N, C-alpha and C positions, 0 to 999 in steps of 0.2 A: 316500711313507710306506707302509710295509708294514702291511696290515690283516689281522686274524684273520678268516677267512671266515665263521665261525659267528656272531660277535657284532659284527663291524665295530668292533673295539677295536684300537687300535694295538698291535702285537706287544710293544713294550717295556713295556706295562702288563699284559700277560698273564703271570701268575705261572707259572713252570715252563716258559716257552717256550724250547726248546733253541736257537733262533736268536738269542736276545737275551741280551746280557751284563748288561743293566739289569733290575732287578726293583724294582717300586714296590709296596709293600703298599697295600691298599685302606685308605681312611680308617677309623680306629678299630680296625684290626686289629693284631695283634702280628707281629713278625718271625718268631715261632715257627710261624706258619701256613705259612710257606714250606717247613717240614719235612714237610708232608703228602705230598709226592712220595715220601718214604722209606717210607711205610706199605705193608707188603706187601699186595698185592691177592689173593694166592692162599693165604690161611689155610685150613687144612683144617676141615671141619665138627667134627672132634673137638677141635681147638684152640679153635674158637669156643664150643663147648659147655663146655669146661673154663673158658674165660674168663668165661662167664655164671655158672657156679657159684662161681668165685672172687669175682666181683663181688657175688654174693649174700652170701657169707661176710663180705666187707668191710663191706657195708652193716649187717649184723647186729652185727658186732664193733664197728664205730665208734660204735654207739649205747651200748655198755656199757664200752668201754675208752677211757681217756684216752691221749693220745700226746704229752703236753706235757713229758715228761722222757725221758732215755735209757733208764731202767729201764722206763718205761711202753711205750716203742717196742719194746724187746726183748720185753716181755710180749705185745704185739700180734703181732709176727712169730712168736713161739713158739706162740701160740694158732692162728694160721693153719696152721702146720705140724701141730699136734695135730689140728685138724679135718680136714685133708687125710688124715692117717693113719687117722683114725676112719671116714672115708667110703671104703669099699673101691672103690666104682664110680668115684669121682673119682680116687682114687689110681691105679687101673688105667688110667683114661683118660689121666692125666698121664704115666704110665710109657710108654704106647704112643706118645703124642705126642712125648715127649722122645727116642724112638729115631729119629724121622724129621724132626723139626723143632726149631728153637731155641725152647725153652719160654718164653724171655723175650719172644717175639713176642706173648704174651698181653697185654702192656702196651698194644698198639694197640687192644685191645678193651675195656679197662677205662676206666670213667668215674667216677673217685673221687679225691678229693684225696690219699688215702693209697695210691694204686696203686703207687707206688715201693716201699712196704713189702711189698706182695704179691709183687713181683718178687724182693725180697730173700728172702722166705720160700720162694718157689718154687725159687730157686737153692740155698738151703740144703737144702731137702727133696730136690732132685735129687742133690746131692752126698752126702747121707746114704744115699740109695738105691744110689748107684753105688759106695760104699765097702764 
């Protein structure tokens, strides 16, 4: 039996082990946790800072905006775009980041149930700036 040297755990139970074709999720975890290996480890400080600001926007907006209809979701996305445009420092930071990195990588730093809407807003914002 092949053992992981650090933890004395059989390799077939170590998630992300390149030598094993078997992957067994830990009890009570989701299969989605296996995707953690895809999270970029080299996010720039500018991208991390932008993600923190977007996170703050989302927290504030989610307290005041409903997202239970398509119209409400569109309003939420448009409000994120409006707030980014109003914050020149955030806007400039996002422009700089988008020149060198995939701006959608911000999703790996967001911890909010509506983070997918922030990514939609960022993509739309970037497309508006590029056109």
